[in-house]
C-alpha positions as MATLAB code, in Angstrom:
seq = 'MPDLGHDLLFGCFAPPEAARRSAFVRLAQEADQAGLDLLGVQDHPYQPAFLDTWTLLSHLSSVTRRIKLVPAVANLPLRPPAMLARSVATLDLLSGGRVELGLGAGAFWDAIEAMGGTRRTPGESVAALEEAIGVLRALWTDGPGVRLEGTHYRLAGAQPGPLPAHPVGIWLGVYGPRMLRLTGRLADGWLGSASYAPPEKLAGLMRTVDEGARAAGREPSAVRRVYVVDPSFTTEQLTELALTHGLSGFLLNVNADGTGPLMRFAAEVAPAVREAVAQERGTTAPAALPDDARIEHRRLDPSARPVAPPPHPDRPAAGAAGERAAQTLVLVHDSLREELAQLQHAVGEVLAGRDSPAAARSFLNAMTMRQNYWSLGAFCASYCRIVTQHHLLEDEVMFGKLRDAQEDLTPVLTRLEEEHELIASLIARLDEVLVAMVQDASRLEEVRTVLDRLADCLLSHLAYEEEQLLDPIARHNVVV';
ca = [
     -15.149  -17.559  -36.141;
     -18.558  -16.021  -36.015;
     -20.064  -13.263  -33.689;
     -19.267  -14.086  -29.993;
     -22.101  -12.084  -28.578;
     -20.070   -9.706  -26.480;
     -21.171   -6.125  -25.756;
     -19.496   -3.715  -28.205;
     -17.048   -1.279  -26.908;
     -15.559    1.702  -28.776;
     -12.747    3.993  -27.761;
      -9.440    5.475  -28.878;
      -5.751    4.593  -28.872;
      -3.003    7.421  -28.807;
       0.699    7.865  -28.130;
       1.382    9.652  -24.996;
       3.658   12.252  -26.461;
       5.079   14.740  -23.765;
       5.138   17.595  -26.361;
       1.435   17.201  -26.669;
       0.558   16.396  -23.064;
      -2.214   18.960  -22.624;
      -3.745   18.077  -25.910;
      -3.671   14.495  -24.835;
      -5.468   15.115  -21.703;
      -8.227   17.164  -23.412;
      -8.598   14.294  -25.895;
      -9.159   12.001  -23.003;
     -11.709   14.154  -21.447;
     -13.680   14.597  -24.591;
     -13.525   10.970  -25.316;
     -15.040   10.404  -21.846;
     -17.640   13.026  -22.250;
     -18.640   11.702  -25.750;
     -19.486    8.328  -24.020;
     -16.599    6.203  -25.357;
     -15.877    3.160  -23.598;
     -12.004    2.648  -23.586;
      -8.836    4.899  -23.851;
      -5.807    2.947  -24.738;
      -2.537    4.406  -24.225;
       0.717    3.099  -25.696;
       3.486    1.714  -23.214;
       6.946    2.314  -24.511;
       8.927    3.167  -21.288;
      12.245    3.358  -23.227;
      10.955    6.053  -25.510;
      11.992    9.396  -24.218;
       9.490   11.520  -26.019;
       6.816    9.683  -24.419;
       5.264   10.338  -20.849;
       5.304    7.388  -18.511;
       2.107    5.501  -19.134;
       1.167    4.576  -15.487;
       1.709    7.942  -14.282;
      -0.272    9.511  -17.143;
      -3.151    6.777  -16.731;
      -3.197    7.843  -12.887;
      -3.619   11.533  -13.806;
      -6.307   10.654  -16.401;
      -8.379    8.741  -13.945;
      -8.968   12.155  -11.867;
     -10.117   14.206  -14.872;
     -12.299   11.403  -16.338;
     -15.400    9.995  -15.043;
     -16.593    6.910  -17.067;
     -14.140    5.901  -19.643;
     -12.042    2.789  -18.977;
      -8.284    3.012  -18.898;
      -6.142    0.491  -20.789;
      -2.253    0.433  -21.064;
      -2.137   -0.644  -24.721;
       0.176   -2.798  -23.850;
       1.961   -2.636  -20.663;
       5.698   -3.561  -21.414;
       6.348   -6.664  -19.313;
       9.884   -6.736  -19.494;
      10.169   -3.406  -17.912;
       7.134   -3.626  -15.498;
       7.728   -6.676  -13.230;
       4.367   -8.373  -12.751;
       4.349   -8.145   -8.878;
       4.469   -4.386   -9.100;
       2.399   -4.290  -12.107;
      -0.172   -6.001   -9.921;
      -0.046   -3.480   -7.337;
      -0.189   -0.708   -9.749;
      -3.104   -2.039  -11.732;
      -5.121   -2.926   -8.386;
      -4.355    0.704   -7.141;
      -5.544    2.580  -10.170;
      -8.525    0.377  -10.273;
      -9.734    1.206   -6.754;
      -8.893    4.756   -7.107;
     -10.727    5.146  -10.397;
     -13.791    3.065   -9.490;
     -13.062    0.090  -11.338;
     -12.119    1.440  -14.639;
      -8.856   -0.147  -15.699;
      -8.158   -3.130  -17.859;
      -4.631   -4.549  -18.479;
      -3.299   -4.865  -21.861;
      -0.001   -6.869  -21.420;
       2.472   -7.480  -23.958;
       5.575   -9.719  -24.116;
       8.082   -7.029  -25.216;
       9.626   -5.746  -28.541;
      12.245   -3.155  -29.479;
      14.715   -5.571  -27.437;
      17.635   -3.043  -27.918;
      15.690   -0.315  -26.354;
      14.603   -2.544  -23.554;
      18.051   -3.568  -22.755;
      19.246   -0.111  -22.864;
      16.783    0.678  -19.931;
      18.149   -2.374  -17.978;
      15.398   -4.984  -19.154;
      16.201   -8.566  -20.067;
      16.607   -9.728  -23.809;
      14.432  -12.745  -24.228;
      14.118  -15.362  -26.823;
      10.403  -16.062  -28.558;
      10.222  -19.047  -26.271;
      11.425  -17.369  -23.443;
       8.770  -14.481  -23.826;
       5.874  -17.192  -24.017;
       7.101  -18.697  -20.685;
       7.605  -15.386  -19.056;
       4.244  -14.053  -20.209;
       2.518  -17.095  -18.858;
       4.406  -16.712  -15.471;
       3.341  -13.225  -15.304;
      -0.259  -14.000  -15.546;
      -0.013  -16.356  -12.656;
       1.678  -13.647  -10.477;
      -0.869  -11.012  -11.391;
      -3.942  -13.347  -10.526;
      -2.447  -14.499   -7.362;
      -1.934  -11.211   -5.835;
      -5.304  -10.137   -7.105;
      -7.111  -13.080   -5.185;
      -7.672  -12.890   -1.497;
      -5.674  -15.408    0.546;
      -2.433  -16.359    2.444;
       1.064  -15.303    1.187;
       1.628  -16.702   -2.331;
       4.600  -18.904   -3.204;
       5.365  -19.504   -7.088;
       8.759  -20.706   -8.558;
       9.014  -19.670  -12.002;
      11.999  -19.458  -14.428;
      11.443  -15.781  -14.941;
       9.190  -14.667  -12.018;
       9.025  -16.024   -8.248;
       6.831  -15.051   -5.248;
       8.271  -15.989   -1.914;
       5.200  -15.648    0.444;
       4.053  -12.220   -1.134;
       0.777  -11.126    0.373;
      -2.168  -10.457   -2.009;
      -3.563   -7.116   -2.158;
      -4.608   -4.601   -2.749;
      -7.405   -6.278   -4.372;
      -8.858   -4.589   -7.563;
     -12.354   -2.882   -7.421;
     -13.444   -5.238  -10.170;
     -12.328   -8.396  -11.891;
      -9.553   -6.706  -14.116;
      -9.505   -8.458  -17.653;
      -5.937   -9.177  -18.853;
      -5.738   -8.578  -22.554;
      -2.854   -9.825  -24.597;
      -1.356   -7.865  -27.299;
       0.241  -10.807  -29.286;
       0.342  -12.243  -32.702;
       2.636  -15.413  -32.994;
       1.068  -18.842  -32.579;
       2.332  -19.828  -29.213;
       1.285  -16.464  -27.798;
      -2.154  -16.686  -29.427;
      -2.679  -20.053  -28.020;
      -1.630  -18.851  -24.520;
      -4.121  -16.107  -24.948;
      -6.885  -18.768  -25.831;
      -5.796  -20.769  -22.643;
      -5.299  -18.258  -20.107;
      -6.226  -14.563  -20.826;
      -9.460  -12.412  -20.830;
      -8.872  -10.829  -24.173;
      -6.624  -10.446  -27.054;
      -5.785   -6.851  -28.126;
      -4.421   -6.453  -31.554;
      -3.949   -3.700  -34.197;
      -4.914   -3.640  -37.955;
      -1.099   -2.233  -38.426;
       0.122   -5.811  -37.435;
      -2.767   -7.904  -38.073;
      -4.825   -6.597  -41.183;
      -8.406   -7.933  -41.553;
      -7.369  -10.545  -44.077;
      -5.180  -12.231  -41.522;
      -7.770  -11.997  -38.667;
      -9.317  -15.356  -39.542;
      -6.157  -17.380  -38.813;
      -5.262  -15.370  -35.781;
      -8.587  -15.950  -34.128;
      -8.816  -19.361  -35.099;
      -5.608  -20.020  -33.206;
      -6.800  -18.197  -30.166;
     -10.103  -20.508  -30.161;
      -8.015  -23.532  -30.649;
      -5.929  -22.476  -27.579;
      -9.071  -21.849  -25.752;
     -10.642  -25.289  -26.516;
      -7.686  -27.197  -25.738;
      -7.783  -25.756  -22.283;
     -11.685  -26.739  -21.856;
     -12.432  -23.168  -22.167;
     -15.169  -21.707  -24.663;
     -13.697  -19.073  -27.346;
     -16.129  -16.513  -26.091;
     -14.351  -16.475  -22.827;
     -11.906  -14.334  -24.602;
     -12.810  -10.831  -25.881;
     -11.256   -9.545  -28.985;
     -10.318   -5.735  -29.137;
      -8.855   -4.187  -32.385;
      -7.177   -0.960  -33.360;
      -8.355    0.583  -36.562;
      -7.632    3.811  -38.093;
     -10.175    6.392  -39.360;
     -10.350    4.766  -42.933;
     -12.476    1.786  -41.538;
     -16.168    2.318  -42.403;
     -19.295    1.380  -40.346;
     -19.751   -1.666  -42.705;
     -16.150   -2.907  -42.186;
     -16.508   -2.901  -38.417;
     -19.638   -4.369  -38.674;
     -18.563   -7.365  -40.677;
     -15.311   -7.647  -38.364;
     -17.810   -7.959  -35.256;
     -20.149  -10.410  -37.016;
     -17.586  -12.691  -38.739;
     -14.346  -12.643  -36.584;
     -15.970  -12.090  -33.112;
     -14.196   -8.558  -32.503;
     -16.198   -6.669  -29.777;
     -14.007   -3.775  -29.162;
     -12.710   -1.031  -31.502;
     -10.151    1.558  -30.778;
      -9.570    4.400  -33.256;
      -5.724    5.171  -33.598;
      -5.337    8.783  -33.461;
      -2.824   11.223  -32.301;
      -3.657   13.781  -29.427;
      -4.903   16.434  -31.836;
      -7.362   13.981  -33.349;
     -10.362   15.222  -31.582;
     -12.361   15.583  -34.990;
     -12.060   11.956  -36.148;
     -12.706   10.649  -32.927;
     -15.818   12.777  -32.204;
     -17.250   11.534  -35.431;
     -16.232    7.874  -34.516;
     -18.307    8.404  -31.077;
     -21.186   10.205  -32.604;
     -21.638    8.261  -36.047;
     -19.729    5.123  -36.319;
     -20.155    3.461  -32.976;
     -24.142    3.913  -32.888;
     -24.197    2.802  -36.369;
     -22.248   -0.427  -35.797;
     -24.062   -1.205  -32.672;
     -27.272   -0.963  -34.455;
     -26.131   -3.162  -37.326;
     -24.782   -5.705  -35.151;
     -27.975   -5.698  -32.767;
     -30.318   -6.173  -36.138;
     -28.016   -9.030  -37.154;
     -28.496  -10.631  -33.410;
     -32.026  -10.032  -33.347;
     -31.756   -7.855  -30.283;
     -31.890   -4.223  -29.570;
     -28.891   -1.880  -29.674;
     -28.319   -0.285  -26.372;
     -30.062    3.083  -26.316;
     -28.068    6.297  -26.352;
     -28.458    8.354  -22.909;
     -31.669    9.980  -23.057;
     -31.780   13.779  -22.829;
     -32.399   13.881  -19.205;
     -29.051   12.006  -18.455;
     -27.243   14.591  -20.684;
     -28.672   17.227  -18.446;
     -27.564   15.508  -15.283;
     -23.998   15.629  -16.791;
     -24.175   19.237  -17.384;
     -25.497   20.012  -14.067;
     -22.465   18.495  -12.631;
     -20.033   20.199  -14.890;
     -17.617   21.687  -12.563;
     -17.523   24.942  -14.510;
     -21.055   25.500  -13.762;
     -20.933   24.984  -10.136;
     -20.665   28.166   -7.896;
     -17.580   28.476   -5.633;
     -17.218   29.391   -1.916;
     -15.548   32.951   -1.425;
     -12.085   33.029    0.227;
     -12.298   33.032    3.679;
     -12.632   36.598    5.277;
      -9.767   37.753    7.393;
     -12.184   38.247   10.417;
     -13.362   34.699   10.259;
     -12.181   32.500   12.937;
      -9.147   30.244   12.340;
      -9.712   26.411   12.276;
      -9.129   24.764   15.577;
      -8.294   21.224   16.459;
     -12.272   20.526   16.996;
     -12.993   22.004   13.765;
     -10.446   20.029   11.906;
     -11.575   16.963   13.573;
     -15.280   17.895   12.275;
     -13.889   18.314    8.550;
     -12.052   15.120    8.752;
     -15.123   13.130    9.830;
     -16.847   14.193    6.536;
     -13.846   12.970    4.589;
     -14.211    9.683    6.428;
     -17.711    9.318    5.639;
     -17.134   10.310    2.050;
     -14.484    7.760    1.860;
     -16.609    5.093    3.126;
     -19.294    5.895    0.621;
     -16.447    5.781   -2.213;
     -15.270    2.379   -1.010;
     -18.733    0.747   -0.837;
     -19.460    2.164   -4.363;
     -16.483    0.408   -5.607;
     -17.761   -2.816   -3.873;
     -21.171   -2.231   -5.795;
     -19.343   -1.772   -9.056;
     -17.513   -5.041   -8.326;
     -20.537   -6.906   -7.589;
     -22.456   -5.527  -10.675;
     -19.238   -6.585  -12.755;
     -19.147  -10.072  -11.404;
     -22.592  -10.575  -12.360;
     -22.272   -9.151  -15.933;
     -19.241  -11.235  -16.514;
     -21.166  -14.340  -15.264;
     -18.322  -15.014  -12.630;
     -19.155  -16.943   -9.461;
     -15.433  -17.192   -8.147;
     -11.862  -16.905   -9.439;
     -11.928  -20.663   -9.862;
     -14.988  -20.424  -12.252;
     -13.806  -17.320  -13.864;
     -14.755  -16.533  -17.619;
     -17.832  -18.786  -17.668;
     -21.411  -17.933  -17.649;
     -23.489  -18.756  -14.530;
     -26.230  -21.265  -15.245;
     -29.688  -19.743  -14.903;
     -30.249  -20.742  -11.059;
     -26.994  -19.534   -9.951;
     -27.341  -16.311  -11.833;
     -30.826  -15.881  -10.374;
     -29.311  -16.337   -6.795;
     -26.532  -13.772   -7.693;
     -28.954  -11.166   -8.850;
     -31.178  -11.277   -5.683;
     -28.019  -10.870   -3.563;
     -26.747   -7.981   -5.742;
     -30.113   -6.404   -5.509;
     -30.018   -6.496   -1.635;
     -26.519   -5.015   -1.741;
     -27.395   -2.273   -3.994;
     -30.458   -1.390   -1.870;
     -28.368   -1.473    1.280;
     -25.798    0.893   -0.335;
     -28.526    3.343   -1.464;
     -30.054    3.638    1.903;
     -26.769    4.574    3.311;
     -26.245    7.309    0.691;
     -29.713    8.733    0.989;
     -29.478    8.977    4.749;
     -26.218   10.764    4.791;
     -27.658   13.100    2.279;
     -30.710   13.720    4.506;
     -28.523   14.616    7.280;
     -26.339   17.014    5.538;
     -29.544   18.738    4.135;
     -31.460   18.990    7.424;
     -28.536   19.412    9.897;
     -25.165   20.322    8.570;
     -26.117   22.852    5.567;
     -28.391   24.741    8.045;
     -25.746   25.179   10.456;
     -23.256   26.375    7.755;
     -25.890   28.933    6.287;
     -26.499   30.292    9.779;
     -22.546   30.549   10.199;
     -21.495   32.029    6.767;
     -24.361   33.312    4.542;
     -22.029   33.564    1.554;
     -22.094   29.957    1.167;
     -25.631   29.733    0.294;
     -25.140   29.377   -3.497;
     -22.825   26.328   -2.955;
     -25.210   24.797   -0.408;
     -28.081   25.057   -2.730;
     -26.216   23.568   -5.537;
     -25.285   20.606   -3.208;
     -28.926   20.180   -2.314;
     -29.949   20.192   -6.025;
     -27.223   17.520   -6.582;
     -28.529   15.327   -3.579;
     -32.047   15.395   -5.405;
     -30.296   14.270   -8.604;
     -28.415   11.551   -6.961;
     -31.660   10.504   -5.221;
     -33.447   10.161   -8.647;
     -30.593    7.919   -9.965;
     -30.827    5.808   -6.858;
     -34.572    5.534   -7.247;
     -33.791    4.542  -11.169;
     -31.387    1.797  -10.118;
     -33.648    0.275   -7.701;
     -36.361    0.095  -10.431;
     -33.938   -1.574  -13.041;
     -32.568   -4.111  -10.303;
     -36.287   -5.034   -9.726;
     -36.728   -5.596  -13.374;
     -33.587   -7.464  -13.787;
     -34.649  -10.285  -11.522;
     -37.453  -11.230  -13.892;
     -35.538  -10.164  -17.113;
     -31.807  -11.151  -17.216;
     -31.279   -9.038  -20.282;
     -31.663   -5.780  -17.990;
     -28.277   -6.598  -16.453;
     -26.585   -4.103  -19.018;
     -29.063   -1.386  -18.142;
     -28.167   -1.846  -14.499;
     -24.550   -1.282  -15.255;
     -25.467    1.778  -17.533;
     -27.443    3.434  -14.468;
     -24.834    2.424  -11.744;
     -22.077    4.037  -14.079;
     -24.141    7.276  -14.243;
     -24.773    7.266  -10.388;
     -21.098    6.783   -9.817;
     -20.148    9.706  -12.246;
     -22.592   11.860  -10.337;
     -21.738   10.742   -6.763;
     -17.933   10.822   -6.942;
     -18.002   14.127   -8.920;
     -20.357   15.597   -6.029;
     -18.406   14.034   -3.051;
     -15.333   15.786   -4.359;
     -16.945   19.225   -5.037;
     -18.390   19.241   -1.559;
     -15.120   18.341    0.129;
     -13.607   21.209   -2.028;
     -16.200   23.692   -0.833;
     -16.964   22.801    2.709;
     -14.042   21.401    4.514;
     -12.581   24.891    5.317;
     -15.986   26.332    6.657;
     -16.813   23.265    8.717;
     -13.354   23.465   10.297;
     -13.419   27.180   10.940;
     -17.023   26.979   12.165;
     -16.609   23.646   13.951;
     -19.841   22.434   12.363;
     -20.448   18.827   13.621;
     -21.100   16.457   10.682;
];
């Protein structure tokens, strides 16, 4: 299978060892700060030495800003698909569209049975996985109550929702022929490991995926291929895997203390592979974030932000009116967060070339894409105006009242004003690339890059503002 033309993704894959939990969190944060795309976390619920994967991913979503979170792979026999659908959608909403679902049919059956799970034959595993995909997609699609009658799973009028912030990909971690054909027929991706599928076996495995896709009337390019590798893989090997087997995602297998190899992977291997693949494709590799972008991220580093002093005993206690005023700010911010998720969803839909769930995983034709681009631009422009107006109101009204009421808040308020200027510059940049995208479809990836940076900055800024200002707003009853 030749190169499928997907954008390349790089990340890490690690076991969630409870004894190394602090190191694991640091590893995730460093991977995020290094610009890696994916964080894959093993899911073995029966392993007492491991943290629960979904609880860990939920925590990691709050301490990272950009990296996508992937259970690699979620253990289906111990995670019923209806509940898994709710968990995935919830985390996707809370993280701003940063979840993809790696899903497995199950292994280590003695351990699964010990946890109350059902032992399945290979044939039953294929059928259960297919039914689970149907359950997940049904509960992620807006509409009336869903009824599905399956041998292993059923829905008896379950209401869809919450809906994810973006079209969550279902990547199957499978290796058998029937499972691989199922991947080609129904899944969004394949998530394999060099430990189970060494490079010399990839041609046959990927050919089976492609056969399944074509038999279902799909293009093989509808299925992304993600591969877990160890640090011994070279730039040349990864480039060849991308160009000859269609692989487009590479996760470095490390332990929680594997920061050194991971940072080399991010700083040296990933850029080199991107450049080599781009040259072979005759395109331009995505540029690294320019210096000004790295400066922006440093400016939003929580450790560099001033902190409001603790309330003085003589200051007034918050009354009911003040509490309502503080809650108003939270409500405004929540609205901005929700609309940001909608904006990211819109960009993700266009980037994936999806028109609707029925036409999912097929690229839009040129005319439809052009219409979607115009619609996306209008939505972005509307959202950006809302953010800008909110920040102007804060700068001109609310911050002035807070300064008058509590002078020692000045460093915090000054910092918040500086961040408003930074966010305004990112909004202006997003507007520029949106206009350019209408004329040049290749600029869509640039739109997502700028939007990701805007999201990083805005979400961090809103959280900082709430941490520092809710108490003063409530105490001084400052109208928001």
